[in-house]
C-alpha positions in Angstrom: 48.8 -97.0 15.2 52.1 -98.9 15.4 54.1 -99.3 12.3 56.4 -102.2 11.7 60.0 -101.4 10.9 61.4 -103.2 7.9 64.2 -105.6 8.8 67.1 -106.0 6.5 67.6 -109.5 8.0 64.2 -110.8 6.9 63.6 -112.0 3.3 60.2 -113.2 2.2 59.8 -114.7 -1.2 56.7 -114.3 -3.3 53.7 -116.6 -2.8 53.9 -119.5 -5.3 51.6 -122.4 -6.2 53.1 -125.8 -6.4 50.6 -128.6 -7.1 47.7 -128.2 -4.8 49.6 -126.0 -2.3 50.2 -122.3 -1.9 53.7 -121.8 -0.5 55.3 -118.8 1.2 58.9 -119.0 2.3 60.7 -116.5 4.6 64.3 -116.5 5.7 65.7 -114.6 8.7 69.4 -113.8 9.0 70.2 -116.5 6.4 69.7 -119.0 9.2 66.0 -119.5 10.1 63.6 -120.7 7.4 59.8 -120.6 7.8 57.6 -122.4 5.3 53.8 -121.6 5.3 51.8 -124.0 3.1 48.0 -123.7 2.5 46.0 -126.3 0.5 44.3 -124.8 -2.5 41.0 -126.7 -2.2 40.9 -127.1 1.6 41.9 -123.6 2.8 41.7 -124.7 6.5 44.5 -127.1 5.9 47.5 -124.9 6.7 51.0 -126.0 7.7 53.7 -123.9 9.3 57.1 -125.3 9.7 60.5 -123.9 10.9 63.9 -125.1 9.7 67.5 -124.4 10.5 68.7 -126.3 7.4 67.6 -125.2 3.9 68.0 -128.8 2.6 65.4 -130.0 5.1 63.1 -127.2 4.1 63.5 -128.1 0.4 62.8 -131.8 1.2 59.7 -130.8 3.2 58.4 -128.8 0.3 59.2 -131.5 -2.2 57.5 -134.2 -0.1 54.4 -131.9 0.4 54.0 -131.2 -3.3 54.4 -134.9 -4.3 51.6 -136.1 -1.9 
């Protein structure tokens, strides 16, 4: 069985619920941001977005939660 090596360059934040969404945010090398969002009531509605700018990632999350 292969084991993954932990990367000091990858930071994953805890899963949080905002409105009707479960959000998981990961940052790689303080440069690449990945947001995974899953709707609480429609679990098949999952969104994965990548960003190079943290302001755009924050705007995406804010817009998603306000829908």
